[in-house]
C-alpha positions as CSV (number, residue, x, y, z in Angstrom):
1,M,33.5,31.1,9.2
2,N,33.4,34.6,10.8
3,Q,35.8,37.5,10.2
4,I,38.2,36.8,13.0
5,D,38.3,33.0,12.3
6,Q,39.0,33.8,8.6
7,L,41.8,36.3,9.4
8,I,43.6,33.9,11.7
9,S,43.1,30.8,9.6
10,Q,44.1,32.3,6.2
11,A,47.1,34.2,7.7
12,G,48.3,30.8,9.1
13,I,49.1,32.4,12.4
14,Q,51.0,30.3,15.1
15,G,51.8,31.7,18.5
16,T,54.3,31.0,21.2
17,F,55.3,32.5,24.5
18,D,59.1,33.0,24.7
19,V,60.0,34.6,28.0
20,R,58.5,35.5,31.4
21,C,59.8,38.8,32.9
22,L,59.7,39.6,36.6
23,Y,60.9,42.9,38.0
24,R,60.8,45.1,41.1
25,G,63.1,47.9,40.0
26,G,63.6,49.9,36.8
27,F,64.7,48.4,33.6
28,R,65.1,48.9,29.8
29,L,64.7,46.0,27.4
30,P,65.4,46.8,23.8
31,H,64.0,44.6,21.0
32,E,65.4,44.6,17.5
33,Q,63.4,44.5,14.2
34,S,61.6,41.2,13.9
35,P,62.1,39.0,10.7
36,A,59.4,39.2,8.0
37,G,56.2,37.4,8.9
38,V,56.8,37.7,12.7
39,M,54.6,39.8,15.0
40,P,56.0,40.3,18.5
41,F,53.5,40.6,21.4
42,H,53.6,41.5,25.1
43,L,51.1,40.6,27.7
44,L,51.1,42.4,31.0
45,M,50.0,40.3,34.0
46,K,50.9,42.7,36.9
47,G,52.1,46.3,37.4
48,E,52.7,48.9,34.8
49,I,55.2,49.3,32.0
50,R,55.9,51.5,29.0
51,V,56.7,50.5,25.4
52,S,58.4,53.0,23.1
53,T,58.9,52.2,19.4
54,A,61.6,53.5,17.0
55,Q,58.8,55.5,15.2
56,G,58.1,57.5,18.3
57,D,55.0,55.7,19.6
58,D,54.8,55.5,23.4
59,V,52.3,53.1,25.0
60,T,51.5,52.5,28.7
61,L,50.5,48.9,29.5
62,R,48.4,48.0,32.5
63,P,47.3,44.6,33.8
64,G,45.5,42.6,31.1
65,D,46.8,44.7,28.2
66,L,47.9,42.9,25.1
67,L,50.3,44.8,22.9
68,L,50.7,43.6,19.3
69,L,53.4,44.9,16.9
70,P,52.3,43.7,13.4
71,G,55.1,45.7,11.8
72,G,57.7,44.0,14.0
73,E,59.4,47.4,14.6
74,P,62.2,47.9,17.0
75,H,60.9,48.8,20.5
76,T,62.0,49.1,24.1
77,I,60.1,48.0,27.1
78,W,60.9,50.1,30.2
79,R,60.0,51.1,33.7
80,E,61.4,54.0,35.7
81,G,63.2,53.3,39.0
82,D,66.5,52.1,40.3
83,T,68.0,49.2,38.3
84,L,68.5,46.2,40.5
85,A,70.8,43.2,40.0
86,L,69.5,40.6,37.6
87,A,68.4,37.3,39.1
88,E,69.7,34.0,37.9
89,P,67.4,32.5,35.2
90,G,65.0,30.0,36.7
91,D,64.2,26.5,35.6
92,G,60.5,27.1,34.9
93,L,58.5,26.4,31.8
94,L,59.6,29.7,30.2
95,P,63.0,31.3,30.5
96,Q,62.9,34.1,33.1
97,R,64.3,37.6,32.7
98,G,64.6,40.3,35.3
99,D,65.6,41.0,38.9
100,G,63.2,38.4,40.3
101,G,60.8,41.0,41.8
102,D,57.1,40.8,42.3
103,Q,55.9,44.2,41.3
104,V,55.9,43.7,37.5
105,E,55.2,40.6,35.5
106,F,54.8,40.3,31.8
107,L,55.1,37.7,29.0
108,C,56.8,38.2,25.7
109,G,56.1,36.1,22.6
110,E,55.6,36.1,18.9
111,Y,53.0,35.2,16.3
112,R,54.3,33.8,13.0
113,Y,52.4,34.3,9.7
114,Q,52.5,31.6,7.0
115,G,49.3,31.7,5.0
116,P,48.2,33.7,1.9
117,L,46.9,36.6,4.0
118,R,50.2,37.2,5.7
119,P,51.3,40.4,3.9
120,L,47.7,41.8,4.0
121,L,47.3,41.3,7.7
122,L,50.7,42.7,8.5
123,D,49.9,45.8,6.5
124,A,46.3,46.3,7.6
125,L,46.7,46.1,11.3
126,P,47.9,49.3,13.0
127,S,51.3,48.9,14.7
128,P,51.6,49.1,17.7
129,L,48.1,47.9,18.7
130,C,47.3,47.9,22.4
131,I,44.2,45.9,23.3
132,P,42.9,46.3,26.9
133,L,41.5,42.8,27.4
134,L,39.9,43.3,30.8
135,T,37.8,46.3,29.7
136,S,36.1,44.4,26.8
137,E,32.7,42.8,26.6
138,S,34.4,39.4,27.0
139,Q,36.3,40.3,30.1
140,Q,35.1,37.4,32.2
141,S,36.3,34.9,29.6
142,L,39.6,36.8,29.2
143,R,40.1,36.8,32.9
144,L,39.8,33.0,32.8
145,V,42.4,32.8,29.9
146,L,44.8,35.0,31.8
147,S,44.3,32.8,34.9
148,L,45.0,29.6,33.0
149,I,48.2,31.1,31.6
150,H,49.3,32.1,35.1
151,Q,48.5,28.6,36.4
152,E,50.5,26.9,33.8
153,L,53.5,29.1,34.5
154,Q,53.2,28.5,38.3
155,R,52.7,24.8,38.1
156,E,54.7,23.2,35.3
157,Q,53.1,19.9,34.3
158,Q,53.3,17.5,31.5
159,G,51.8,19.2,28.4
160,S,52.1,22.7,29.8
161,G,54.1,23.8,26.8
162,A,51.4,22.7,24.4
163,V,48.7,24.3,26.6
164,L,50.6,27.6,26.6
165,T,50.9,27.5,22.8
166,A,47.2,26.8,22.5
167,L,46.4,29.6,24.9
168,S,48.5,32.0,22.8
169,Q,46.1,31.3,19.9
170,V,43.1,31.8,22.2
171,L,44.6,35.1,23.4
172,L,45.0,36.4,19.8
173,A,41.5,35.4,18.7
174,M,39.9,36.9,21.8
175,G,42.1,40.0,21.6
176,L,41.1,40.7,18.0
177,R,37.4,40.1,19.0
178,A,37.8,42.6,21.8
179,H,39.3,45.1,19.4
180,A,36.5,44.5,16.9
181,S,33.9,45.4,19.6
182,D,35.8,48.5,20.7
183,P,33.1,51.2,21.1
184,H,35.7,53.8,19.9
185,G,36.0,51.9,16.6
186,A,38.3,49.0,15.5
187,L,41.2,49.9,13.3
188,G,42.8,48.5,10.2
189,L,41.5,45.4,8.5
190,V,39.5,44.3,11.6
191,G,37.7,47.7,11.5
192,A,36.9,47.3,7.8
193,L,35.3,43.9,8.4
194,Q,33.0,45.4,11.0
195,D,31.5,47.9,8.4
196,P,27.9,46.6,8.0
197,R,27.8,47.9,4.4
198,L,30.9,46.1,3.2
199,G,31.8,43.3,5.7
200,R,30.5,40.5,3.5
201,S,32.1,41.9,0.3
202,L,35.5,42.1,2.0
203,Q,35.1,38.6,3.4
204,A,34.5,37.4,-0.1
205,M,37.7,39.0,-1.3
206,L,39.7,37.5,1.6
207,A,38.2,34.1,1.0
208,D,39.7,34.0,-2.5
209,P,43.4,33.8,-1.8
210,A,44.2,32.8,-5.4
211,N,43.6,36.5,-6.4
212,P,45.6,39.2,-4.9
213,V,44.3,41.8,-2.4
214,F,46.3,45.0,-1.7
215,T,46.3,47.5,1.1
216,L,46.3,51.3,0.5
217,R,48.3,53.5,2.8
218,V,48.6,57.2,3.2
219,G,52.0,57.7,4.9
220,D,52.0,55.1,7.7
221,A,48.2,55.0,8.0
222,F,46.0,52.2,6.7
223,A,43.5,53.8,4.3
224,G,41.7,50.9,2.6
225,L,41.8,47.7,0.5
226,I,41.5,46.8,-3.2
227,G,41.7,43.5,-4.9
228,F,40.5,40.9,-7.4
229,K,37.8,38.3,-6.9
230,S,35.5,36.0,-8.9
231,A,37.8,35.3,-11.8
232,D,36.1,33.5,-14.7
233,S,38.6,31.5,-16.7
234,T,36.0,30.8,-19.5
235,T,35.1,34.4,-20.3
236,L,38.3,35.8,-19.0
237,T,36.4,38.2,-16.8
238,I,37.5,39.3,-13.3
239,E,36.0,41.6,-10.7
240,I,37.6,44.4,-8.7
241,G,36.4,45.0,-5.2
242,Y,37.5,47.9,-2.9
243,W,36.9,49.6,0.4
244,L,38.2,53.0,1.6
245,R,38.0,54.6,5.0
246,S,35.7,57.6,5.1
247,E,38.5,60.1,6.0
248,Y,40.4,59.3,2.8
249,Q,37.5,59.4,0.4
250,G,37.2,62.2,-2.2
251,R,41.0,62.3,-2.9
252,G,41.1,60.2,-6.0
253,L,43.0,57.4,-4.2
254,M,40.7,54.6,-5.1
255,T,40.3,55.8,-8.7
256,A,44.1,55.6,-9.1
257,A,44.3,52.2,-7.4
258,A,41.4,50.8,-9.6
259,E,43.1,52.1,-12.7
260,A,46.3,50.3,-11.7
261,L,44.5,47.0,-11.2
262,C,42.8,47.3,-14.6
263,R,46.2,47.6,-16.2
264,M,47.3,44.5,-14.2
265,A,44.2,42.5,-15.2
266,F,44.6,43.3,-18.9
267,G,48.4,43.0,-18.8
268,Q,50.0,40.3,-16.8
269,M,46.7,38.5,-16.0
270,G,45.5,38.3,-19.6
271,M,41.9,39.2,-18.9
272,E,39.4,40.3,-21.5
273,N,36.9,42.1,-19.2
274,V,37.0,43.8,-15.8
275,E,33.9,44.3,-13.7
276,I,33.2,46.5,-10.7
277,K,30.0,46.0,-8.7
278,C,28.7,49.0,-6.7
279,A,25.7,49.2,-4.3
280,A,23.1,51.3,-6.1
281,G,22.9,53.9,-3.4
282,N,26.6,54.4,-3.0
283,L,27.2,57.3,-5.3
284,R,30.8,57.8,-4.6
285,S,31.6,54.2,-5.3
286,N,29.6,54.3,-8.6
287,R,31.6,57.3,-9.8
288,I,34.9,55.4,-9.8
289,P,34.2,53.0,-12.6
290,L,32.5,55.7,-14.6
291,R,35.6,57.9,-14.4
292,L,37.7,55.0,-15.7
293,G,35.5,54.4,-18.8
294,F,33.4,51.5,-17.5
295,R,29.8,51.2,-18.7
296,L,26.8,50.0,-16.8
297,D,26.3,46.3,-18.0
298,R,23.4,45.2,-15.8
299,I,21.7,45.5,-12.4
300,E,21.6,42.6,-10.0
301,V,18.4,43.1,-8.0
302,R,19.0,42.3,-4.3
303,G,22.5,41.2,-5.5
304,E,24.2,41.4,-2.1
305,Q,23.3,40.8,1.5
306,L,25.0,43.2,3.8
307,A,26.4,42.3,7.2
308,D,23.3,43.8,8.9
309,G,21.1,41.3,7.0
310,E,19.6,43.8,4.5
311,F,19.9,43.4,0.7
312,T,21.0,45.9,-1.8
313,D,20.8,46.2,-5.6
314,L,24.2,46.1,-7.4
315,N,25.1,48.2,-10.4
316,V,27.5,46.0,-12.4
317,Y,30.0,48.0,-14.5
318,R,32.1,46.4,-17.2
319,L,35.3,47.5,-19.1
320,P,36.4,45.4,-22.1
321,R,40.1,45.1,-23.0
322,P,41.1,48.3,-24.8
């Protein structure tokens, strides 16, 4: 299972389209804070709109842009111009909102999180996140998806609701894939999983939902991940894994986070030993367990295969219960 499959599967994400908006004139559509575990999204099919959040973000959407709001924050969709009389709601597949015009068309919906990665994914994706679908490497496939969505809306048939629900899932998967391949660099957890040095290690952490994984933030910015993996109930040994974005390294953030997880392991988890495995050539990563009193226990030769296919030796540090 690849990174995007893993994120969507373990977060238990289910998507739905809720409303179709058609406008010719100006408008302002406020949206309140979403409940926990709900991520609103907006897909622009035609025209141009703006989305402003309560935190001061202002995003311009153009045709084919998908806007995700993992934080569910209050936001307003708007367009300048004279406000026209609202049209009567139609009887189509989705409830309609707007003045019935043909200059702007967008769809609103939501993704609901139910799986063990729900809190992690909500924390680790930037919000708002605008993904320009039609400028990605998969633009041909995405044009087809957008065309299918439009066809289902135009020609309501038996099973159209189920088709739209399925297409909302396709839209998210392809949107995250487009974001992961962004030449300017993917953000948040998706970006971390693209790191060729650490992608496999992070996947291993995410694949072990029985052990907690935490996000690190500096202000509102996603800074990194730290968590437990590979718990051994026989020897009562557990491993700590971590990843920190380069711009936040050298500040002591990960040392403090690792120290907190050691206390958790020896305290509420009842472990006797904590291990940290570091790539032999990653000097900064190796300094963290040494600062915390760990000792080098062994070296695993070619112990980890990186996402780019190369192998690296691992220094395995161990800290026994004080």
